[in-house]
C-alpha positions as CSV (number, residue, x, y, z in Angstrom):
1,M,18.4,65.5,-19.6
2,S,20.1,65.6,-16.2
3,T,23.6,64.8,-15.0
4,L,24.2,63.1,-11.7
5,S,27.7,63.8,-10.2
6,V,28.6,61.9,-7.1
7,N,31.6,60.4,-5.5
8,T,30.0,57.1,-4.5
9,V,27.0,55.1,-5.7
10,K,25.8,52.7,-3.1
11,S,23.1,50.0,-3.2
12,L,20.6,49.8,-0.4
13,G,21.0,46.0,-0.3
14,S,23.8,43.5,-0.7
15,S,23.7,43.3,-4.5
16,A,25.2,45.7,-7.0
17,P,23.3,48.9,-8.0
18,V,20.8,48.3,-10.8
19,F,20.6,50.6,-13.8
20,Q,17.0,51.1,-15.1
21,N,15.1,53.2,-17.6
22,S,12.1,55.3,-16.6
23,S,9.9,52.2,-17.1
24,G,11.9,50.2,-14.5
25,N,13.5,47.9,-17.0
26,E,17.1,47.0,-16.3
27,K,19.4,48.7,-18.9
28,G,22.8,47.7,-17.8
29,Q,25.0,45.9,-15.3
30,L,28.4,46.5,-13.8
31,A,31.3,44.0,-14.3
32,K,31.3,41.5,-11.5
33,A,35.1,40.9,-11.8
34,W,38.1,41.7,-14.0
35,V,41.8,41.1,-14.2
36,A,44.8,41.9,-16.4
37,W,48.0,39.8,-16.1
38,D,51.4,39.0,-17.5
39,S,52.4,35.4,-18.1
40,L,55.4,35.8,-20.5
41,S,58.1,36.2,-17.9
42,T,56.5,35.4,-14.5
43,L,52.8,35.3,-13.7
44,S,52.0,38.7,-12.3
45,I,48.7,40.5,-12.0
46,Y,48.7,44.1,-13.3
47,D,45.4,45.1,-11.7
48,D,42.1,43.4,-10.8
49,F,38.7,43.7,-9.2
50,N,37.1,40.7,-7.3
51,I,39.8,38.3,-8.3
52,S,41.7,36.4,-5.5
53,S,44.4,34.9,-7.7
54,I,45.4,33.3,-11.0
55,T,46.8,29.8,-11.1
56,D,49.4,29.1,-13.8
57,D,48.4,25.5,-14.9
58,G,51.1,25.3,-17.6
59,V,52.1,27.3,-20.7
60,G,49.1,29.5,-21.8
61,D,46.8,27.6,-19.4
62,F,45.2,29.5,-16.4
63,T,42.6,29.2,-13.7
64,V,41.2,32.6,-12.7
65,N,39.9,32.5,-9.1
66,I,37.0,34.8,-8.2
67,D,37.1,36.4,-4.8
68,I,33.4,36.7,-4.1
69,D,31.7,33.8,-5.9
70,M,29.2,34.3,-8.7
71,A,25.6,33.3,-7.9
72,N,25.7,30.5,-10.4
73,N,27.9,29.2,-13.2
74,D,26.0,30.8,-16.1
75,Y,28.1,33.9,-16.1
76,A,29.8,35.3,-19.2
77,V,33.6,35.9,-19.6
78,V,35.2,38.1,-22.3
79,G,39.0,37.9,-22.8
80,S,41.8,39.5,-24.8
81,T,45.5,39.0,-25.2
82,Q,48.5,41.1,-26.4
83,G,52.0,40.2,-27.2
84,D,53.8,36.8,-27.2
85,G,57.0,37.9,-28.9
86,S,56.0,36.4,-32.3
87,A,55.0,38.0,-35.6
88,N,51.4,36.8,-34.9
89,S,51.2,38.2,-31.3
90,S,48.2,40.4,-32.0
91,N,46.2,37.5,-33.4
92,N,46.3,35.3,-30.3
93,I,43.1,33.4,-29.4
94,M,41.8,33.2,-25.9
95,Q,39.5,30.2,-25.2
96,I,37.3,30.6,-22.1
97,H,36.4,27.5,-20.1
98,G,39.2,25.3,-21.6
99,S,42.8,24.5,-21.1
100,N,43.6,23.7,-24.8
101,Q,41.7,23.2,-28.0
102,A,40.4,19.8,-27.1
103,N,39.7,20.2,-23.4
104,R,36.5,22.1,-22.5
105,T,35.7,22.7,-18.8
106,T,32.6,23.8,-16.9
107,P,32.9,27.1,-15.1
108,A,32.5,27.0,-11.3
109,V,30.9,29.8,-9.2
110,G,34.4,30.6,-7.8
111,A,36.7,30.0,-10.7
112,F,37.0,29.4,-14.5
113,K,39.7,28.2,-16.9
114,C,41.1,30.0,-19.9
115,C,43.9,29.3,-22.3
116,I,45.8,31.3,-24.9
117,L,46.5,29.8,-28.3
118,H,48.8,30.6,-31.1
119,P,46.6,31.5,-34.2
120,N,48.5,29.4,-36.7
121,N,49.1,26.1,-34.9
122,G,46.7,26.1,-31.9
123,V,49.5,25.5,-29.4
124,N,49.1,27.1,-25.9
125,Q,51.4,30.1,-25.3
126,D,52.1,32.7,-22.7
127,V,51.7,36.4,-23.4
128,D,52.8,39.9,-22.2
129,R,49.2,40.8,-21.3
130,A,46.0,38.9,-21.0
131,A,42.7,40.3,-19.5
132,V,39.2,39.0,-18.7
133,V,36.0,40.6,-17.7
134,V,33.2,38.7,-15.9
135,F,29.4,39.6,-16.2
136,G,26.5,37.8,-14.6
137,D,24.7,37.3,-11.3
């Protein structure tokens, strides 16, 4: 086994570096975008990569705007939440591609919707910390 230690990994083309095994099969992929934000007091981004902004569309309802568009709208988004000031704050539910339980949206190459729901009543709510990670082409 070898260890590669470098300061920078750079692709020869315009796409991200590809991780392959010795047979040339792709074995992994870097996240295309990610962001962590606070919406409980005022909407503020803690940190991000490839995110231009977040739009506050109402209580617990957000549009995440991707800086460099995805190649198509078939990408995957994973989300998490933390803290809303209630006893159930660790059990919040984040719904990707929706603005509430009944309203599903189609992701666009440059943006997607997400909402944060209270686990007991399904009502949208703001939280201390929310985060999403985007994978895809």
